[in-house]
FIDREN-569180 format. One line per field, with one value per atom (N, C-alpha, C, CB): residue in one letter; chain; atom name; z, y, x. Coordinates in nm, 2 decimals, m for minus. Each point is the difference from the previous one (the first is absolute). Glycine has a CB too. Layout:
REM residues N
type <- a ...
mol <- A ...
atom <- CA ...
zz <- Z ...
yy <- Y ...
xx <- X ...
REM end
This chain:
REM residues 67
type <- m m m m g g g g r r r r p p p p a a a a t t t t g g g g q q q q t t t t k k k k v v v v m m m m g g g g f f f f r r r r p p p p p p p p k k k k a a a a l l l l r r r r d d d d e e e e f f f f e e e e k k k k l l l l a a a a a a a a s s s s e e e e g g g g r r r r t t t t p p p p s s s s d d d d a a a a l l l l i i i i e e e e a a a a m m m m h h h h d d d d w w w w v v v v v v v v k k k k r r r r r r r r r r r r a a a a a a a a s s s s a a a a k k k k a a a a r r r r p p p p a a a a v v v v p p p p p p p p t t t t d d d d s s s s
mol <- A A A A A A A A A A A A A A A A A A A A A A A A A A A A A A A A A A A A A A A A A A A A A A A A A A A A A A A A A A A A A A A A A A A A A A A A A A A A A A A A A A A A A A A A A A A A A A A A A A A A A A A A A A A A A A A A A A A A A A A A A A A A A A A A A A A A A A A A A A A A A A A A A A A A A A A A A A A A A A A A A A A A A A A A A A A A A A A A A A A A A A A A A A A A A A A A A A A A A A A A A A A A A A A A A A A A A A A A A A A A A A A A A A A A A A A A A A A A A A A A A A A A A A A A A A A A A A A A A A A A A A A A A A A A
atom <- N CA C CB N CA C CB N CA C CB N CA C CB N CA C CB N CA C CB N CA C CB N CA C CB N CA C CB N CA C CB N CA C CB N CA C CB N CA C CB N CA C CB N CA C CB N CA C CB N CA C CB N CA C CB N CA C CB N CA C CB N CA C CB N CA C CB N CA C CB N CA C CB N CA C CB N CA C CB N CA C CB N CA C CB N CA C CB N CA C CB N CA C CB N CA C CB N CA C CB N CA C CB N CA C CB N CA C CB N CA C CB N CA C CB N CA C CB N CA C CB N CA C CB N CA C CB N CA C CB N CA C CB N CA C CB N CA C CB N CA C CB N CA C CB N CA C CB N CA C CB N CA C CB N CA C CB N CA C CB N CA C CB N CA C CB N CA C CB N CA C CB N CA C CB N CA C CB N CA C CB N CA C CB N CA C CB N CA C CB N CA C CB N CA C CB N CA C CB N CA C CB
zz <- 0.86 0.10 m0.06 0.10 m0.03 m0.05 0.04 0.02 m0.10 0.03 0.09 m0.22 0.31 0.09 m0.08 0.20 m0.15 m0.06 m0.01 0.08 m0.18 m0.02 0.12 m0.25 0.30 0.11 0.14 m0.15 0.15 0.13 0.05 m0.07 m0.01 0.05 m0.04 m0.02 0.10 m0.02 m0.13 0.25 m0.33 m0.12 0.04 m0.15 0.09 0.03 m0.13 0.19 m0.18 m0.12 0.03 m0.07 m0.03 0.00 m0.14 0.22 m0.23 m0.13 m0.02 0.01 m0.07 m0.02 m0.12 0.09 m0.10 m0.11 m0.13 0.13 m0.24 m0.12 m0.06 m0.05 0.05 m0.06 0.08 m0.08 0.21 0.08 m0.03 0.18 m0.18 m0.03 m0.13 0.14 m0.24 m0.14 0.00 m0.10 0.16 0.00 0.08 m0.03 0.14 0.08 m0.07 0.20 m0.26 m0.08 m0.11 0.06 m0.13 m0.11 0.05 m0.12 0.23 0.06 0.05 0.07 m0.01 0.05 m0.12 0.20 m0.31 m0.12 m0.06 m0.04 0.04 m0.07 0.08 m0.08 0.21 0.07 0.01 0.13 m0.20 0.00 0.13 m0.17 0.24 0.13 0.00 0.11 m0.02 0.01 0.09 m0.03 0.01 0.09 0.15 m0.19 0.21 0.14 0.06 m0.06 m0.01 0.05 0.03 m0.12 0.03 0.02 0.12 m0.25 0.27 0.11 0.13 m0.14 0.14 0.13 0.03 m0.05 m0.05 0.02 0.06 m0.19 0.12 0.05 0.14 m0.24 0.28 0.13 0.10 m0.09 0.05 0.09 0.02 m0.08 m0.02 0.01 0.09 m0.23 0.21 0.08 0.15 m0.20 0.23 0.14 0.06 m0.05 m0.02 0.05 0.02 m0.13 0.04 0.02 0.13 m0.25 0.27 0.12 0.12 m0.13 0.13 0.12 0.03 m0.05 m0.05 0.02 0.06 m0.19 0.14 0.05 0.14 m0.23 0.27 0.13 0.10 m0.09 0.04 0.08 0.03 m0.10 0.00 0.01 0.10 m0.24 0.24 0.10 0.14 m0.18 0.19 0.14 0.06 m0.07 m0.01 0.05 0.05 m0.16 0.28 0.05 m0.08 0.23 m0.25 m0.07 0.07 m0.10 0.03 0.07 m0.02 m0.05 0.17 m0.01 m0.06 0.20 m0.27 m0.06 0.11 m0.21 0.19 0.09 m0.03 0.04 0.06 m0.02 m0.02 0.14 m0.25 m0.03 0.00 m0.14
yy <- m1.15 0.07 0.03 0.11 m0.15 0.02 0.14 m0.24 0.28 0.14 m0.02 0.08 0.01 0.00 0.04 0.05 m0.09 0.04 0.15 m0.21 0.26 0.15 0.06 m0.03 0.14 0.07 m0.06 0.05 m0.15 m0.06 0.07 m0.22 0.29 0.07 0.14 m0.21 0.29 0.15 0.02 0.04 0.05 0.05 0.10 m0.05 0.03 0.10 0.07 m0.14 0.27 0.07 0.08 0.02 m0.01 0.08 0.04 m0.11 0.21 0.05 m0.02 0.17 m0.28 m0.02 0.09 m0.24 0.27 0.07 m0.07 0.09 m0.02 m0.06 m0.10 0.21 m0.18 m0.09 m0.14 0.20 m0.19 m0.12 m0.08 0.12 m0.05 m0.06 m0.07 0.17 m0.10 m0.06 m0.13 0.23 m0.22 m0.12 m0.11 0.14 m0.11 m0.10 m0.07 0.13 m0.05 m0.06 m0.09 0.20 m0.15 m0.08 m0.14 0.22 m0.21 m0.13 m0.09 0.12 m0.07 m0.08 m0.06 0.15 m0.08 m0.05 m0.11 0.22 m0.20 m0.10 m0.13 0.18 m0.18 m0.12 m0.05 0.07 0.00 m0.04 0.02 m0.17 0.28 0.03 0.14 m0.15 0.17 0.13 0.08 m0.09 0.22 0.09 m0.02 0.16 m0.18 m0.02 m0.13 0.11 m0.22 m0.12 0.02 m0.14 0.21 0.02 0.09 m0.03 0.13 0.09 m0.07 0.19 m0.28 m0.08 m0.08 0.00 m0.07 m0.08 0.09 m0.16 0.27 0.09 0.05 0.07 m0.04 0.04 m0.11 0.16 m0.28 m0.12 m0.02 m0.10 0.10 m0.02 0.11 m0.11 0.23 0.11 m0.02 0.16 m0.19 m0.03 m0.11 0.08 m0.19 m0.11 0.04 m0.16 0.24 0.05 0.08 0.00 0.09 0.09 m0.08 0.18 m0.28 m0.09 m0.07 m0.03 m0.03 m0.07 0.10 m0.16 0.28 0.10 0.03 0.09 m0.07 0.04 m0.12 0.15 m0.27 m0.12 m0.01 m0.11 0.13 m0.01 0.11 m0.09 0.21 0.10 m0.04 0.17 m0.24 m0.03 m0.12 0.08 m0.16 m0.11 0.04 m0.15 0.11 0.03 m0.07 0.03 0.04 m0.06 m0.12 0.23 m0.33 m0.12 0.00 m0.13 0.13 0.01 m0.13 0.16 m0.15 m0.12 m0.09 0.12 m0.25 m0.10 m0.04 m0.08 0.05 m0.04 m0.15 0.18 m0.23 m0.14 m0.06 0.03
xx <- 0.01 m0.08 m0.14 0.20 m0.30 m0.14 m0.05 m0.04 m0.06 m0.05 m0.12 0.07 m0.09 m0.12 m0.12 0.14 m0.26 m0.12 m0.01 m0.11 0.05 m0.02 m0.07 m0.01 0.06 m0.07 0.04 m0.18 0.27 0.04 0.13 m0.10 0.17 0.12 0.00 0.13 m0.05 0.01 0.08 m0.01 m0.03 0.07 0.11 m0.20 0.32 0.11 0.03 0.09 m0.06 0.04 0.13 m0.24 0.32 0.12 0.04 0.07 0.02 0.04 0.15 m0.18 0.22 0.15 0.04 m0.01 0.14 0.05 m0.04 0.19 m0.22 m0.05 0.10 m0.12 0.25 0.10 0.00 0.14 m0.15 m0.01 m0.12 0.14 m0.26 m0.13 0.00 m0.11 0.16 0.01 0.08 m0.03 0.15 0.08 m0.06 0.20 m0.26 m0.06 m0.12 0.06 m0.14 m0.11 0.04 m0.13 0.24 0.06 0.05 0.06 0.01 0.05 m0.11 0.21 m0.31 m0.11 m0.07 m0.03 0.01 m0.07 0.09 m0.11 0.24 0.09 0.00 0.14 m0.18 m0.02 m0.14 0.19 m0.28 m0.14 m0.07 0.06 m0.02 m0.05 m0.06 0.17 m0.27 m0.05 0.09 m0.24 0.24 0.08 m0.04 0.02 m0.15 m0.04 0.06 m0.22 0.22 0.06 0.15 m0.17 0.24 0.14 0.03 0.03 m0.11 0.01 m0.02 m0.07 m0.03 m0.03 0.12 m0.25 0.31 0.12 0.11 m0.07 0.09 0.11 m0.02 0.03 m0.15 m0.03 0.02 m0.17 0.13 0.02 0.15 m0.21 0.29 0.14 0.07 0.00 m0.05 0.06 m0.03 m0.02 m0.11 m0.04 0.08 m0.23 0.25 0.08 0.14 m0.14 0.20 0.14 0.01 0.03 m0.13 0.01 m0.02 m0.09 0.00 m0.02 0.13 m0.24 0.31 0.13 0.10 m0.05 0.06 0.10 m0.03 0.03 m0.16 m0.04 0.03 m0.18 0.16 0.02 0.15 m0.20 0.28 0.15 0.05 0.02 m0.07 0.04 m0.04 m0.02 m0.09 m0.05 0.07 m0.22 0.29 0.07 0.14 m0.12 0.15 0.14 0.11 m0.10 0.21 0.11 0.05 0.06 m0.03 0.06 0.15 m0.21 0.28 0.14 0.06 0.00 0.11 0.06 0.05 0.06 m0.07 0.05 0.14 m0.24 0.31 0.14 0.00 0.10 m0.05 0.00 0.14 m0.20
REM end
């Protein structure tokens, strides 16, 4: 995933628990990634998961066919 040009996107801020933040930063560094890049990937994956779940709920159940 590429990064957008500076100033082109809204900055988000939040305060995760210290232990979670420390482990997250350590894991990102071990993969040679920035925490920002890892968070963007995690957010993307979560959005895709939620879209799939919403889509599955919207589809009517298909009754089994007798073969």
